[in-house]
C-alpha positions in Angstrom: 2.2 35.8 41.7 1.2 32.2 41.0 -0.7 31.3 37.9 -4.4 31.0 38.6 -6.2 27.8 37.8 -9.6 27.4 36.2 -11.5 24.2 35.9 -14.1 24.0 33.1 -16.7 21.3 33.4 -17.7 20.3 29.9 -15.8 20.2 26.6 -18.5 21.5 24.3 -18.6 24.8 22.4 -19.0 27.0 25.5 -16.5 25.2 27.6 -13.8 25.1 25.0 -14.3 28.7 24.1 -13.9 29.7 27.8 -10.7 27.5 28.0 -9.2 29.3 24.9 -10.1 32.7 26.3 -8.6 32.0 29.7 -5.5 30.2 28.6 -4.7 33.1 26.2 -4.9 35.5 29.2 -2.4 33.6 31.3 -4.6 31.2 33.2 -3.8 27.5 33.7 -6.9 25.7 32.5 -8.2 22.1 33.0 -11.2 21.0 30.9 -13.0 18.0 32.3 -15.1 16.3 29.6 -16.9 13.1 30.5 -17.0 11.7 26.9 -14.0 9.7 25.7 -13.6 11.9 22.7 -14.4 15.5 21.7 -17.2 15.6 19.2 -19.7 17.9 17.7 -22.4 15.3 17.1 -24.0 15.3 13.6 -25.3 18.7 13.2 -24.5 22.2 11.9 -24.4 25.5 13.7 -24.8 29.0 12.3 -22.1 31.3 13.6 -24.0 34.6 13.6 -22.1 37.9 13.6 -22.3 38.2 17.4 -20.6 34.9 17.8 -18.0 35.6 15.2 -17.1 38.8 16.9 -16.8 37.0 20.2 -14.5 34.4 18.7 -12.4 37.1 17.1 -12.0 38.7 20.5 -10.1 35.7 21.7 -7.9 35.5 18.7 -10.0 33.1 16.5 -10.6 35.5 13.6 -12.3 35.1 10.2 -9.3 33.4 8.7 -10.1 30.2 10.7 -13.5 29.8 9.2 -12.7 28.2 5.9 -15.3 28.0 3.1 -18.0 30.3 1.9 -20.2 32.5 4.1 -23.9 31.6 4.4 -24.8 32.1 0.7 -27.6 33.9 -1.1 -30.9 34.9 0.2 -32.3 33.5 3.4 -36.0 33.3 4.2 -39.2 31.6 5.2 -41.5 29.6 2.9 -44.7 27.6 3.0 -44.9 23.9 2.1 -45.9 24.7 -1.5 -42.7 26.9 -1.9 -44.3 30.3 -1.6 -41.9 32.8 0.0 -43.3 34.5 3.1 -40.2 36.5 3.6 -36.8 36.7 2.0 -33.8 38.9 2.7 -31.0 39.9 0.5 -27.9 37.8 1.2 -25.8 41.0 1.7 -28.2 42.6 4.1 -26.9 41.1 7.3 -23.2 41.7 6.6 -24.0 45.3 5.4 -25.8 45.9 8.7 -23.5 44.0 11.1 -20.1 44.0 9.4 -19.8 40.2 9.1 -21.7 37.5 7.2 -22.9 34.5 9.1 -21.1 31.3 8.6 -22.6 27.8 8.9 -20.2 25.1 9.9 -20.4 21.5 11.2 -20.2 21.4 15.0 -17.4 19.0 14.8 -15.3 21.5 12.8 -16.0 24.1 15.5 -15.1 21.8 18.3 -11.8 20.8 16.5 -10.9 24.4 15.9 -11.4 25.4 19.5 -9.5 22.3 20.8 -6.6 23.0 18.4 -6.2 26.5 19.9 -5.5 25.0 23.4 -2.1 23.9 24.7 -1.5 20.2 25.1 -2.9 18.6 28.3 -5.7 21.1 28.9 -8.5 18.7 28.0 -9.0 15.6 30.2 -11.3 13.2 28.4 -13.4 10.6 30.2 -13.5 12.7 33.4 -16.8 14.0 34.7 -17.3 16.7 37.3 -19.6 15.5 40.0 -19.7 18.4 42.4 -17.9 21.4 43.8 -17.0 22.6 47.3 -16.5 26.4 47.4 -14.2 27.2 50.4 -14.2 30.9 49.7 -10.6 31.3 48.8 -10.6 28.4 46.3 -12.9 25.6 45.0 -12.4 21.9 45.4 -13.7 20.2 42.3 -15.0 16.6 42.7 -14.3 14.6 39.6 -14.4 10.9 38.6 -10.6 11.0 38.5 -10.1 12.6 41.9 -10.3 16.1 43.4 -8.9 19.3 41.7 -8.3 22.6 43.4 -9.2 25.7 41.4 -9.5 29.5 41.7 -12.7 29.4 39.6 -15.0 26.8 38.1 -16.9 27.4 34.9 -19.8 25.0 34.6 -20.4 24.3 30.9 -21.9 20.8 31.5 -24.9 21.1 29.3 -28.6 21.2 29.4 -28.8 18.7 32.3 -26.1 20.3 34.2 -25.1 18.5 37.4 -23.5 21.7 38.8 -26.7 23.8 38.1 -28.6 21.3 40.2 -26.1 21.6 43.0 -25.9 25.4 43.0 -29.7 26.0 42.6 -31.4 22.9 44.1 -34.8 24.7 44.4 -34.9 25.7 40.7 -37.7 24.1 38.6 -35.2 22.8 36.1 -36.1 21.9 32.5 -39.5 21.9 30.9 -40.5 20.2 27.6 -41.0 22.8 24.9 -43.8 21.0 23.0 -41.7 20.0 20.1 -39.3 17.3 18.9 -36.8 17.6 16.1 -34.6 15.7 13.6 -31.1 16.7 12.5 -28.7 15.4 9.9 -25.8 16.6 7.7 -25.8 15.4 4.1 -23.0 15.3 1.4 -23.6 18.2 -1.0 -21.8 16.7 -4.0 -24.2 16.5 -7.0 -26.8 18.7 -5.5 -27.7 22.1 -6.9 -26.6 25.1 -4.9 -28.7 25.4 -1.8 -29.9 28.5 0.0 -30.7 28.8 3.7 -34.4 28.7 4.3 -37.0 27.4 6.7 -40.4 26.2 5.7 -43.4 26.4 8.1 -46.4 24.2 7.8 -49.1 23.4 10.3 -47.1 22.6 13.5 -44.2 21.3 11.4 -41.0 22.9 10.0 -38.2 21.9 7.7 -34.9 23.8 7.5 -32.0 23.7 5.0 -28.6 25.3 5.7 -25.7 25.0 3.4 -22.5 24.5 5.3 -19.2 26.2 4.5 -17.5 22.9 3.6 -20.1 22.1 0.9 -22.3 19.8 3.0 -25.9 20.5 3.8 -27.4 20.6 7.2 -31.1 19.7 7.4 -33.5 19.7 10.3 -37.2 19.2 10.9 -39.5 19.8 13.8 -43.0 18.7 14.8 -45.4 19.3 17.7 -44.8 16.5 20.1 -45.2 15.4 23.7 -42.4 14.4 26.0 -40.8 11.1 25.0 -43.0 10.5 21.9 -41.3 8.5 19.2 -42.2 7.8 15.6 -43.9 4.4 15.0 -41.7 3.9 11.9 -38.0 4.6 11.3 -36.9 8.2 11.2 -36.5 8.4 7.4 -39.9 7.0 6.8 -41.5 9.4 9.3 -39.7 12.4 7.7 -40.9 11.3 4.2 -44.4 10.9 5.5 -44.5 14.4 6.9 -42.4 16.3 4.4 -42.1 14.2 1.2 -44.6 16.3 -0.7 -43.3 19.7 0.3 -41.5 22.0 -2.2 -38.2 21.3 -3.8 -35.5 20.6 -2.7 -37.0 18.9 0.3 -37.9 15.6 -1.5 -34.4 15.4 -3.0 -32.8 16.0 0.3 -34.9 13.3 1.9 -33.9 10.9 -0.8 -30.3 11.6 -0.1 -30.9 11.1 3.6 -31.9 7.5 2.8 -28.8 6.7 0.8 -26.9 4.4 3.1 -24.1 3.3 0.9 -21.2 4.0 1.1 -21.5 6.5 3.9 -24.5 6.2 6.2 -26.1 9.4 7.2 -27.0 9.5 10.9 -30.4 11.0 11.7 -30.6 12.5 15.2 -33.9 12.8 17.0 -34.5 14.6 20.2 -37.1 16.4 22.3 -36.8 20.2 22.8 -36.3 21.4 26.3 -35.6 24.7 27.9 -35.2 26.1 31.5 -38.7 26.4 33.0 -37.7 29.8 34.4 -34.5 31.9 34.4 -32.0 31.2 37.1 -31.8 33.9 39.8 -28.2 34.5 38.7 -25.5 32.8 36.7 -22.9 32.4 39.4 -22.5 31.4 43.1 -19.2 32.5 44.7 -16.4 31.2 42.6 -18.6 29.0 40.3 -20.3 30.3 37.2 -22.6 28.7 34.7 -22.5 29.2 31.0 -24.3 28.0 27.9 -27.1 25.5 28.2 -26.2 25.0 31.9 -27.1 28.6 32.5 -29.9 29.3 30.1 -31.0 26.3 28.1 -33.2 27.7 25.3 -35.1 26.4 22.3 -33.3 26.5 18.9 -35.8 28.8 17.2 -33.4 31.8 16.9 -30.3 29.7 16.3 -28.7 31.4 19.3 -28.0 28.6 21.8 -24.4 28.0 20.7 -23.8 31.6 19.9 -24.9 32.7 23.4 -22.6 30.1 24.9 -19.7 31.6 23.0 -20.6 35.1 24.2 -20.8 33.8 27.8 -17.4 32.2 27.6 -15.7 35.3 26.1 -17.2 37.7 28.6 -16.3 35.4 31.5 -12.7 35.1 30.4 -12.5 38.9 29.9 -13.8 39.7 33.4 -11.7 37.0 35.1 -8.6 38.4 33.5 -9.5 42.0 34.6 -9.3 41.5 38.3 -7.8 39.3 41.0 -11.2 39.2 42.8 -12.9 36.1 41.3 -16.3 36.5 43.1 -16.5 40.1 42.0 -15.6 39.1 38.4 -18.4 36.5 38.4 -20.9 38.9 39.9 -20.0 41.3 37.0 -20.5 38.3 34.6 -24.0 37.8 35.9 -24.8 41.5 35.4 -23.4 41.4 31.9 -25.1 38.2 30.7 -28.3 37.4 32.7 -30.7 40.0 31.2 -29.5 39.4 27.6 -29.7 35.6 27.7 -33.1 35.8 29.4 -34.5 38.1 26.7 -33.1 35.9 23.9 -34.5 32.8 25.5 -38.0 34.3 25.8 -37.8 35.6 22.2 -36.8 32.1 21.0 -39.8 30.6 22.9 -42.2 33.1 21.2 -40.9 32.2 17.7 -41.5 28.5 18.6 -45.1 29.3 19.7 -45.7 30.8 16.2 -44.1 27.9 14.4 -46.2 25.4 16.4 -49.5 26.8 15.3 -51.6 24.2 13.5 -55.2 25.5 13.2 -55.7 26.5 9.6 -57.0 30.0 10.5 -54.2 30.7 12.9 -51.6 29.5 10.3 -53.2 31.8 7.6 -53.1 34.8 9.9 -49.5 34.1 10.9 -48.4 33.7 7.3 -50.2 36.9 6.4 -48.5 38.8 9.2 -45.0 37.5 8.2 -45.6 38.3 4.5 -46.8 41.9 5.4 -43.7 42.7 7.5 -41.2 44.8 5.6 -37.7 43.3 5.2 -36.1 46.4 6.8 -38.3 45.9 9.9 -37.4 42.2 10.2 -33.7 43.1 10.0 -34.0 45.8 12.6 -35.7 43.4 14.9 -32.5 41.3 15.1 -30.2 44.3 15.8 -30.1 43.6 19.6 -29.2 40.0 19.0 -26.7 40.2 16.1 -25.3 43.6 16.9 -23.7 42.6 20.2 -20.1 43.7 20.7 -17.6 41.7 22.9 -15.4 43.4 25.5 -11.9 43.9 24.1 -8.5 43.4 25.8 -5.2 42.0 24.6 -4.9 38.2 24.4 -1.9 36.1 23.7 -2.6 34.4 20.4 1.0 33.1 19.9 0.2 29.6 20.9 3.1 27.2 20.0 1.6 24.9 17.4 3.8 22.0 18.6 2.1 22.3 22.0 -1.4 22.2 20.6 -3.6 19.2 21.0 
């Protein structure tokens, strides 16, 4: 029997994870990435236990994630430093078997790419459309047509293929917020602990990365396309410069341009206005942001893309009937990702509260919630288990990218 061919549109976290999962199950894979280089642009990502289990299922086990696990206690604070909630650093691994790990997105992208055979990733090639003939798919790309047994569309929040497959869908909606992100050098800083601080319609987050750097992010209520009147650092200092330690020190470091400038990313938050009716059509499946773009409030966007990819690879390797495998993929993923997206939206609604009375009531409710109840509330998210089947992890290092 001939080797089956999968085309993956998009070389981000979800696309590369799918490529690893399929190639290790005997598929020939072509990843088309429109950018000229693979990159995890200037931000961190928390690999929660559910994502780590998924990666382990395709042979990317804990040994690959160098550095420390997410350290110490994690929690939620007010701008004056008062803790609203704080959980023991060992509570999540004790409950879910694995500690979360925070890494730079670039490190994750590099690790996934290194697990692929040479020639799998085609840079500077964009997928512009697909023609599903029933027994195969013709993939239209900027470098010519490709023929494939299946197409996995991991082409991001503004997915071209989502628009082709579901032309009547409402598409994206603005989530009412904008955010800043940056990764800072950690040398000379005291040990940081993961925490998010909620003010009135504003948030500031601190996440120590496994390599010693510090990922910081901030959000504010904002309309579509709104931009600060000053530069980003000045705006962040105006909004958060009087908040509790270590936020002022981190903002000072963010302004240190010599010798290594720190890039500050600013972007609006968007999500799908409504769930897609399904996550596949025929021999084409959507995954990650293309399938269920969600707000970042639960930190699950990238984790759900990893889950999607691992489940899709497992199901495609389990049968020769590609449409049946993708129908099973929709059944396995649609309800879960829809629920997590809605939950993330609800968290964002709480965080955006700005009226003093509403903020006081919110903070009181958070403070009154027992730690055990907060941990149990995440069981359905963090406790997910991947499907298991043998994969070939004996990739020849000399053939890796």
